[in-house]
Structure formats: C-alpha cells, structure tokens
N, C-alpha and C positions, 0 to 999 in steps of 0.2 A: 783483878784489881781490885785495888781499897774504895772502900766507902767516900774517902776526900776524892779520889781522883773521877769516880762517878758525878759528885755532886760538883765539882770543878769543870766537866766535861758539860754537863746540862748548865750550868751556867755561862760558860762559855759561847756554848750553839745558842742562848737566847740572843746574848750583847754580839755576833758578829754576825757579818753581812754572807755568809755562807750556810753553806747544808750538809748534812751527815752525806748526803748523798754525793757530793760533790768529792769530799775527802775521800768516802770510797772509791770511786773513780781515781784520784790523783794516787791512793796506796796502791791500788791496782797496776798504777801505769808506772810508778815509783818501783815497786818490788818487781820489774818484767814480765807482769803479767803471771809471776808463781805461785800469789797469792791475794787473796782477798780479805777484806778490814770486815770483820766479822758485826755482830749487833753490837752495841754499848756495853750491855751486860755482860758478852761473852767474851770480851778483849783480856789478853795478857797485860801484864806490868809495860811491856816492851811496846807494842801496839797502843796502849792508853799515854804512855808518854811521847809517841810519834804524833797522834792525835791531839793532844795535849800543846805541843810544840807549835802545829800546825795552825791550831786554832789562836792561841797568841800573835803570831806572825799575819793573822786574817784583818783586813779592815774591818772595823766600827758598823755598825748602821748608822743608815743617816736620821738625824732626829728631823720632826716636822718643821721646826726650824729654819734647821740648817736648809731641807729641800724649796722652801719659803723664800728664803733669801736667796739662793741661786737662780728660782725662777724669775724673781723679781731682778735680778742683774741681768739675766737673759731678755728680760723685756724692755729694761731701760737700754740696752745695750741695740737691741731692735728697731726701738722707737730713734736712736742717734742715727743708725743706718739709712731711717727713711727719711731723716729730717735730712740729711747729708744730700740725698738723692733730690728732693723737693728744691734744694738749694743749688743744685747744678755742679756737685761735684762726684767725681769719680771714685765712689766710697762701694767697695764689695763688700761683701756680708762676712767675709772670713778676713777682713781687716783689724788689724789692733784696734784700738779705743783711742789708743796716744797716737796713731795716725791719722786717725779721721780727724780728731780734734785739731793738731800740727796741719792738714790739709783745709779746714775749717778758719784757722788762723793765718795762713798763707794768703786763703782767698779774700779776707779782711770780713768774715762772718764773725759774730758771737753766738755761741752755741748756748742756748737756753739751761740755767741752772740746773734743772729737773732733770736734764739727761746725761748729765756729768757725772 
C-alpha cells in the first residue's frame, strides 16, 4: 500500500461515521469468511482500494449543529402532539406534522406559531 492510500484511509476514518472494526467485519462477510482484513499498515493494494471505496460510500459523521437541529425539531414535534392532545384532537406520536396541522385546521383551531 502506498503512503497516499494510507493517508487517505486515515483521513476518511476521521470524517466518516464508521469504524475500522465494522469494515473488517464487512470484509470478512463479503469474502465469504475466506479472509480477514489485516491492520491498515499491512494491507496490500487491492485491500486498501476496497477499504477506500467503502469509506467513500459511508455516511459522514453528524456535526454538533446537525444534532442540535434534529433534537430541536423533535422537541417541537413532541410539543405539537402534546398541544393537539390537550385540545382534544386524536393525534398520535407517529403522525406526520402535516396531518396534525390538518386535524387542527379541520377542528377550527389555530396552531401557535412556535409549534409550526
């Protein structure tokens, strides 16, 4: 394996939401249990190429901003469902937001702006 491949693998492992151990297990499965993926420094060119391909296809790690945005959206949705139940609507926790808003409008209720 070349030095460029090694550096690229290290960089991708830092950026992606996967681990070398998960990729070693996948390699073992893909090869039908015939071979194991060695340590990064002991790989041949073909194994390094396979690892790079898998790392490029792997999803990126979530940033703190993305996680905070998702948690904020979940909290707003939970508050919307709680508000709908308080106002006598038959809202379930797995309903789409648009469905809850439609139920509220059909019932003649105005949804507070902070819940939309």
